[in-house]
C-alpha positions in Angstrom: 0.0 0.0 0.0 3.0 2.3 0.3 3.1 2.8 -3.4 -0.5 4.3 -3.3 0.6 7.0 -0.8 3.4 8.3 -3.0 1.2 9.9 -5.7 -0.9 11.5 -3.1 2.1 13.1 -1.5 3.2 14.2 -5.0 -0.1 15.9 -5.5 -0.1 17.5 -2.0 3.5 18.8 -2.7 2.3 20.4 -6.0 -0.7 22.0 -4.2 1.5 23.4 -1.5 4.0 24.8 -4.0 1.4 26.5 -6.1 -0.4 27.9 -3.0 2.9 29.6 -1.9 3.2 31.0 -5.4 -0.4 32.2 -5.6 -0.1 33.8 -2.1 3.0 35.6 -3.1 1.4 36.8 -6.3 -1.3 38.6 -4.3 1.4 40.1 -2.0 3.3 41.4 -5.0 0.1 43.0 -6.4 -0.6 44.7 -3.1 3.0 46.0 -2.9 2.8 47.4 -6.5 2.8 51.1 -6.7 0.1 52.3 -9.2 1.5 54.5 -12.0 -0.5 57.7 -12.7 -2.2 58.0 -16.0 -1.4 61.2 -17.8 -4.7 61.7 -19.6 -4.4 65.3 -20.9 -1.7 66.3 -18.4 1.6 67.8 -19.7 4.4 65.5 -20.8 6.5 64.0 -18.0 9.5 65.7 -16.7 12.6 65.7 -18.8 14.9 62.7 -18.4 18.3 62.9 -16.8 21.2 63.1 -19.3 22.6 59.6 -19.9 26.1 58.4 -19.1 28.5 58.9 -22.1 30.4 55.8 -21.3 27.6 53.5 -22.5 28.3 53.9 -26.2 28.9 50.5 -28.0 32.4 50.3 -29.4 32.6 50.2 -33.2 33.4 46.8 -34.7 36.2 48.3 -36.7 38.0 49.9 -33.7 40.8 47.5 -32.8 41.5 47.0 -29.1 38.6 49.2 -28.0 36.2 47.8 -25.4 32.6 48.8 -25.2 32.2 51.7 -22.9 35.7 53.2 -23.4 34.6 56.2 -25.5 35.2 59.9 -25.0 33.0 61.8 -22.6 31.1 64.9 -23.4 31.5 68.2 -21.6 29.9 68.6 -18.2 27.7 71.4 -19.5 26.2 69.1 -22.1 25.6 66.4 -19.7 23.8 68.6 -17.2 21.3 70.0 -19.8 17.7 68.8 -19.3 16.3 67.8 -22.6 12.6 68.1 -23.5 10.5 65.1 -24.8 8.2 64.4 -27.7 4.9 63.0 -26.6 3.3 60.3 -28.8 -0.3 59.1 -28.1 -1.7 56.1 -29.9 -4.7 53.9 -29.2 -2.6 51.6 -27.0 0.0 53.8 -25.2 1.1 57.3 -24.2 4.8 57.3 -25.0 7.6 59.8 -24.4 10.7 60.2 -26.7 13.6 62.2 -25.4 15.1 64.7 -27.8 18.5 63.6 -26.6 19.2 60.6 -28.8 15.6 59.9 -29.5 15.4 57.4 -26.5 12.1 55.9 -25.5 11.9 57.0 -21.9 8.4 56.4 -20.8 5.4 54.2 -22.0 2.1 54.2 -20.3 -0.1 51.3 -21.4 -3.6 52.7 -21.8 -5.4 49.3 -21.9 -3.7 47.9 -18.8 -4.8 49.3 -15.5 -2.6 48.4 -12.5 -5.7 47.5 -10.5 -8.9 46.5 -12.3 -11.0 48.4 -9.7 -9.0 51.6 -10.3 -9.0 52.2 -14.0 -7.2 55.5 -13.8 -3.9 54.1 -12.8 -2.2 52.5 -15.8 0.8 50.2 -16.1 3.9 52.2 -16.8 7.0 50.8 -18.5 10.3 52.6 -19.0 11.5 55.4 -16.8 13.6 58.6 -16.9 13.6 58.9 -13.1 17.2 59.3 -11.7 18.1 56.1 -9.9 15.5 54.0 -11.7 16.3 54.6 -15.4 14.9 52.2 -17.9 15.3 53.3 -21.5 15.5 52.0 -25.1 17.9 53.6 -27.5 18.9 53.5 -31.1 21.8 55.3 -32.6 24.8 55.5 -35.0 28.5 55.2 -34.4 30.9 56.9 -36.9 34.5 56.0 -37.8 37.5 58.3 -37.7 36.0 60.5 -34.9 33.5 61.9 -37.4 30.3 63.5 -35.9 27.7 60.8 -35.1 24.1 60.7 -34.3 24.4 58.6 -31.1 21.9 58.5 -28.3 23.6 61.4 -26.5 23.2 63.8 -29.4 20.3 66.4 -29.5 17.6 65.9 -32.1 14.9 68.3 -33.1 11.3 67.9 -33.8 8.8 70.3 -35.4 6.1 69.2 -33.0 6.1 68.4 -29.3 3.2 66.1 -29.5 1.9 63.6 -32.1 -1.4 61.7 -31.9 -2.9 58.8 -33.9 -6.2 60.1 -35.0 -9.5 58.3 -35.5 -9.5 56.5 -38.9 -5.7 56.5 -39.1 -3.8 53.2 -38.9 -0.3 54.6 -38.9 1.6 57.5 -37.3 5.2 58.5 -38.3 7.2 60.7 -35.9 10.4 62.3 -37.4 13.3 63.6 -35.4 16.3 65.2 -37.1 20.0 65.8 -36.4 22.8 67.3 -38.5 26.4 68.2 -38.1 29.5 68.6 -40.3 27.5 68.1 -43.5 25.9 64.9 -42.3 22.2 64.7 -41.5 20.2 62.0 -39.9 16.4 61.6 -39.8 15.1 59.2 -37.3 11.6 58.0 -38.2 9.4 56.2 -35.6 6.4 54.4 -37.1 3.5 53.5 -34.8 0.6 51.3 -35.9 -2.9 51.0 -34.5 -3.1 48.2 -31.9 0.6 47.5 -32.0 3.2 47.8 -29.2 6.0 47.5 -31.7 7.8 50.7 -32.8 9.6 50.6 -36.1 12.7 52.8 -36.2 14.3 53.9 -39.5 17.5 56.0 -39.5 18.1 57.8 -42.8 21.7 59.0 -43.2 22.5 61.6 -45.8 26.1 62.5 -46.5 26.6 66.1 -47.6 30.3 66.1 -47.1 33.2 65.6 -49.5 34.3 62.1 -48.5 32.9 58.7 -47.5 31.1 58.6 -44.2 31.5 55.3 -42.3 28.7 54.6 -39.9 27.4 51.6 -37.9 23.9 51.2 -36.4 23.2 50.0 -32.9 20.4 49.4 -30.3 20.8 49.7 -26.6 18.7 48.8 -23.5 19.6 50.3 -20.2 17.9 49.5 -16.9 18.7 50.1 -13.2 18.4 46.7 -11.5 16.0 47.1 -8.6 15.8 43.8 -6.6 12.3 42.6 -6.1 10.6 42.3 -2.8 11.0 38.8 -1.5 9.4 36.8 1.3 9.7 33.3 2.6 6.7 32.4 0.4 8.2 33.7 -2.8 9.2 31.2 -5.5 11.3 32.5 -8.3 8.8 32.2 -11.1 6.6 34.7 -12.8 7.9 37.6 -10.6 11.4 37.5 -12.2 12.5 40.9 -13.5 15.7 41.1 -15.4 17.7 41.0 -18.7 17.1 38.6 -21.5 18.9 37.8 -24.7 18.2 35.9 -27.9 21.1 34.9 -30.2 19.0 33.8 -33.2 18.9 30.2 -31.9 18.4 30.1 -28.1 16.8 32.3 -25.5 18.7 33.2 -22.3 17.2 34.7 -19.2 20.3 36.2 -17.6 21.3 37.0 -14.0 22.6 40.5 -13.4 25.4 39.2 -11.1 26.5 36.8 -13.7 26.8 39.6 -16.3 28.8 41.6 -13.9 31.2 38.7 -13.4 31.4 37.7 -17.0 30.1 40.4 -19.5 28.3 39.2 -22.5 30.2 39.5 -25.8 29.0 37.6 -28.9 29.8 38.5 -32.5 28.2 37.7 -35.8 24.7 37.2 -34.4 21.8 37.5 -36.9 18.0 37.6 -36.0 18.7 38.3 -32.3 17.5 40.8 -29.8 18.0 42.1 -26.3 15.3 42.9 -23.7 14.2 43.1 -20.1 11.2 41.2 -18.7 8.9 41.5 -15.8 5.6 39.8 -15.0 3.3 40.1 -18.0 5.4 42.9 -19.7 8.6 43.2 -21.7 10.7 45.9 -23.4 13.0 44.7 -26.2 15.4 46.2 -28.8 15.5 44.3 -32.1 18.2 45.2 -34.6 18.1 44.5 -38.3 17.7 40.7 -38.5 19.5 40.4 -41.9 22.8 41.8 -40.8 25.4 40.3 -38.4 25.6 42.2 -35.1 27.9 42.1 -32.2 26.1 41.8 -28.8 27.5 43.1 -25.5 26.1 43.0 -22.0 27.7 44.9 -19.1 26.8 46.0 -15.6 27.9 49.3 -14.1 26.8 49.9 -10.5 23.2 48.8 -10.5 22.6 49.4 -14.2 22.8 46.7 -16.8 23.3 47.6 -20.4 22.6 45.3 -23.3 23.6 46.5 -26.8 23.9 45.2 -30.4 26.0 47.0 -33.0 26.1 46.2 -36.7 28.8 46.4 -39.4 30.1 49.7 -40.7 28.6 50.9 -43.9 30.1 53.7 -46.1 27.8 56.5 -47.2 29.4 58.1 -50.3 29.3 61.9 -50.8 25.8 62.9 -51.7 24.6 59.4 -50.9 22.1 58.0 -48.5 21.8 54.9 -46.4 18.9 53.6 -44.3 19.2 51.5 -41.1 16.2 49.6 -39.6 15.4 48.4 -36.1 12.3 47.7 -34.0 11.5 48.4 -30.4 8.8 46.6 -28.4 7.3 48.1 -25.3 4.3 46.5 -23.9 2.4 43.3 -22.7 3.6 39.9 -23.7 0.9 39.3 -26.3 2.2 36.2 -28.0 0.9 37.1 -31.5 2.6 40.5 -31.5 5.8 39.2 -30.0 6.3 36.5 -32.7 5.4 39.1 -35.4 8.0 41.6 -34.1 11.0 39.2 -33.9 11.8 35.5 -34.0 12.0 34.1 -30.5 10.5 37.1 -28.8 7.5 35.1 -27.8 9.8 33.0 -25.6 9.6 35.8 -23.0 6.3 34.2 -22.1 7.9 31.6 -19.9 5.8 28.6 -19.0 8.8 26.7 -17.6 9.4 23.0 -18.1 5.7 22.4 -18.8 5.8 24.5 -22.0 5.1 21.3 -23.9 1.7 21.2 -22.3 1.1 24.9 -21.6 1.7 26.2 -25.1 -0.9 23.9 -26.8 -3.3 24.6 -23.9 -3.0 28.3 -24.4 -3.6 27.9 -28.2 -6.7 25.9 -27.3 -8.0 28.5 -24.8 -7.3 31.3 -27.3 -9.2 29.5 -30.0 -12.2 28.8 -27.8 -12.1 32.4 -26.5 -12.4 33.6 -30.1 -15.6 31.7 -30.4 -17.3 32.3 -27.0 -15.7 35.7 -26.0 -15.2 34.8 -22.4 -12.1 33.2 -20.9 -14.0 31.5 -18.2 -16.3 29.6 -20.6 -13.1 28.9 -22.7 -11.7 27.2 -19.6 -14.8 25.1 -19.1 -14.9 24.0 -22.7 -11.2 23.2 -22.7 -11.7 21.1 -19.6 -14.5 19.1 -21.3 -12.3 18.6 -24.4 -9.4 17.3 -22.2 -11.9 15.0 -20.4 -13.1 13.7 -23.8 -9.6 13.0 -25.0 -8.7 11.2 -21.8 -12.0 9.4 -21.5 -10.7 5.9 -22.4 -8.1 6.1 -19.6 -10.4 7.6 -17.0 -13.2 5.1 -17.9 -10.8 2.2 -17.4 -9.8 3.6 -14.1 -13.4 4.3 -13.1 -14.4 0.7 -13.9 -11.6 -0.6 -11.8 -12.7 1.6 -8.9 -16.3 0.4 -9.3 -15.2 -3.2 -9.1 -13.1 -2.3 -6.0 -16.3 -0.8 -4.5 -18.1 -4.1 -4.9 -15.2 -5.9 -3.2 -15.5 -3.8 -0.1 -17.4 -6.5 2.0 -14.8 -9.1 1.1 -11.9 -6.8 1.8 -13.4 -6.0 5.2 -13.7 -9.7 5.9 -10.0 -10.2 5.1 -9.0 -7.3 7.4 -10.9 -8.8 10.3 -9.5 -12.3 9.6 -5.9 -11.1 9.5 -6.2 -8.3 12.0 -2.9 -9.3 13.7 -1.1 -10.4 10.6 -0.4 -7.4 8.3 1.7 -9.5 5.9 -0.9 -12.2 5.6 -3.6 -9.5 5.1 -1.7 -7.9 2.3 -1.1 -11.3 0.6 -4.8 -12.2 0.8 -5.8 -8.8 -0.5 -3.4 -9.0 -3.5 -4.7 -12.5 -4.3 -8.2 -11.2 -4.3 -7.3 -8.3 -6.6 -5.6 -10.7 -8.9 -8.5 -13.1 -9.0 -11.0 -10.3 -9.6 -8.7 -8.5 -12.1 -8.8 -5.3 -10.1 -5.9 -2.8 -9.9 -5.8 -1.1 -6.5 -3.7 1.7 -7.9 -6.3 2.6 -10.5 -7.8 5.3 -8.2 -4.5 7.3 -8.4 -4.4 7.2 -12.2 -6.8 10.1 -12.7 -4.6 12.3 -10.4 -1.5 11.4 -12.4 -3.3 12.0 -15.7 -4.6 15.4 -14.6 -1.5 16.7 -12.9 0.4 17.8 -16.1 -2.8 19.6 -17.3 -3.3 21.1 -13.8 0.2 22.6 -13.8 -0.1 23.7 -17.4 -3.4 25.5 -16.5 -1.6 27.2 -13.6 1.2 28.5 -15.8 -1.1 29.7 -18.5 -3.3 31.6 -16.1 -0.3 33.1 -14.2 2.0 34.0 -17.2 -0.4 34.8 -20.0 -1.2 38.5 -20.1 -4.2 37.8 -22.4 -6.0 36.4 -19.3 -4.8 39.1 -16.9 -7.8 40.7 -15.2 -10.1 38.7 -17.5 -13.7 38.4 -16.0 -16.0 35.4 -15.9 -19.4 35.7 -14.2 -20.8 37.6 -11.3 -18.2 38.2 -8.6 -15.4 36.5 -10.6 -13.9 39.6 -12.3 -10.3 38.3 -12.6 -9.6 34.7 -13.5 -5.9 35.2 -12.9 -6.4 36.1 -9.2 -8.1 34.2 -6.4 -11.8 34.1 -5.8 -12.4 37.2 -3.5 -15.2 35.4 -1.5 -13.9 31.8 -1.8 -17.1 30.4 -3.3 -15.4 28.4 -6.1 -13.0 26.7 -3.7 -16.0 25.7 -1.5 -17.9 24.3 -4.5 -14.8 22.5 -5.6 -14.4 20.9 -2.1 -18.0 19.8 -2.2 -17.6 18.3 -5.6 -14.5 16.4 -4.5 -16.4 15.2 -1.4 -19.2 13.9 -3.5 -16.8 12.2 -5.9 -15.1 10.5 -3.0 -18.3 9.0 -1.7 -18.7 7.2 -5.1 -15.2 5.6 -4.8 -14.2 2.7 -2.6 -12.7 3.4 0.7 -8.9 2.6 0.6 -8.1 -0.6 2.6 -4.9 1.0 4.0 -5.9 3.1 7.2 -3.3 5.8 6.5 -4.4 6.2 2.9 -8.0 6.3 4.0 -7.3 9.1 6.4 -5.5 11.0 3.7 -8.4 10.6 1.3 -10.9 11.7 3.9 -9.0 14.9 4.5 -8.3 15.6 0.9 -11.4 17.7 0.1 -10.7 19.9 3.1 -7.0 20.3 2.3 -7.7 21.0 -1.4 -10.3 23.6 -0.5 -7.8 25.4 1.7 -5.1 25.1 -1.0 -7.3 26.4 -3.7 -8.3 29.4 -1.8 -5.0 31.0 -2.9 -5.1 29.8 -6.5 -6.2 31.8 -9.5 -9.9 31.5 -9.8 -9.5 30.2 -13.4 -7.5 27.2 -12.0 -10.2 26.5 -9.4 -12.8 26.7 -12.2 -10.9 24.1 -14.2 -10.6 21.7 -11.2 -14.3 22.3 -10.3 -15.4 21.5 -13.8 -13.2 18.5 -13.9 -14.4 17.2 -10.6 -18.1 17.6 -11.5 -17.8 15.7 -14.7 -15.5 13.1 -13.2 -18.1 12.6 -10.5 -20.9 12.2 -13.1 -18.8 9.8 -15.0 -18.0 7.6 -11.9 -21.7 7.7 -10.9 -22.7 6.4 -14.3 -20.0 3.7 -14.2 -21.1 2.6 -10.7 -24.7 2.2 -11.8 -23.8 0.1 -14.8 -21.5 -2.1 -12.6 -24.1 -2.5 -9.9 -26.7 -3.7 -12.5 -24.4 -6.1 -14.2 -24.7 -9.1 -11.8 -28.5 -8.8 -11.8 -28.5 -9.1 -15.6 -26.2 -12.1 -15.6 -28.4 -13.8 -13.0 -31.5 -13.3 -15.1 -29.8 -15.1 -18.0 
């Protein structure tokens, strides 16, 4: 009987782990500081001037290390640049006129708290000590003037808006010096969190102008609030990197000890993740870039610089890149860059979670409600697993009919545990009953349970998604604990239809299971509780039907 206890402890361990994670998720949400929504307020305060030592080194400069470039004058660094405000249907974004950095993005469709719609999620920051910016720029050879992210750009307007009926908004910033001019064009599209950046270089000088494009992400690393209940999962915030083949979620301390330096990378990108949201800089995927990652103080910098291209006198060159700032919407991530959808991290259960998310998304497109999509997905899973669960149910039904004989064996061998176990196993063998069949449904459902958990926690599409009545956020716990109570009742009903385990310890565990699960599920996302409740109800109905058929079978044979 010891082997029957093992799967139960596995299930309890999983329940306890996910309860800790779910509890910590609520704590993190309560600790989150809401970001103010600007509405029609003036543009945010000007960002602090960036550190001149963060310029990527040119690939053609021998012996130069990234970050060993000349510094600008103190007067230039102390200037406070204005910003250009860009308002689309999805965000209110600020572009600094120094370098054209993206320094703030307020996500208009994502409130911090569903009950307080005015406070929106804010990504990027120009606040001193908490900087988080995305940059694009150009490095020039032979100490020629260059439009890097420390140079001042100009704009004819201080605010741009995507108007009703328009699907595209282009924001130009310009720079010129020494006969060279650069126009940096930002293209915003309706409904999209990807920003296309095109740098147009025109050489009005008398000789070739060698220039290399780069992208740069800078962020001050602010360690997250931790507690004894925190498990390092969805709450991870930090740098990420894709080299065209593999995705790497990096540790800031590791970068500090061993800086990133990879050459000849195509179709890569650099980024920074947090729960549900990501900012990424994506260079031209058709050119080989050198990637660097360094830490200075508490700030990590990830950059990618491309090859030098010569612009002849009177000629023109165009350089392309993309910046993504927003929620981890998998469809938009995959469209922006290969591998960017990997920032939605389902862990080792991705093999189950990714198809499950696809199924839920497909069902949602039909019913328009994530809660009903969960219910329908549960029924589909039940239908696919029906042959296995039916075989297990039939075995349990036969076990139920053997209860009087098992009880007789227990009384006969009351003082002989080994003899009792031998007699019970002989009975199981004779009646072709598998005593472990009752644990099979738990083992079958466990991967789907974990996959549901990760999909609900990690998928921003289900963030703050309502279901019915008081369930207004399927990704957080039931506020009045009705679903966990119903789930416990369904499990209790299901248990009554199953045979009582012959092992006393296992019987006590099974008796306590509905109560323990009810307590565990009080902290789980309500969407996960809805899945388990739906599964329990239909499993109970299935077992009730199997029991009835099994109970009637002897009578029919006797009639014959």
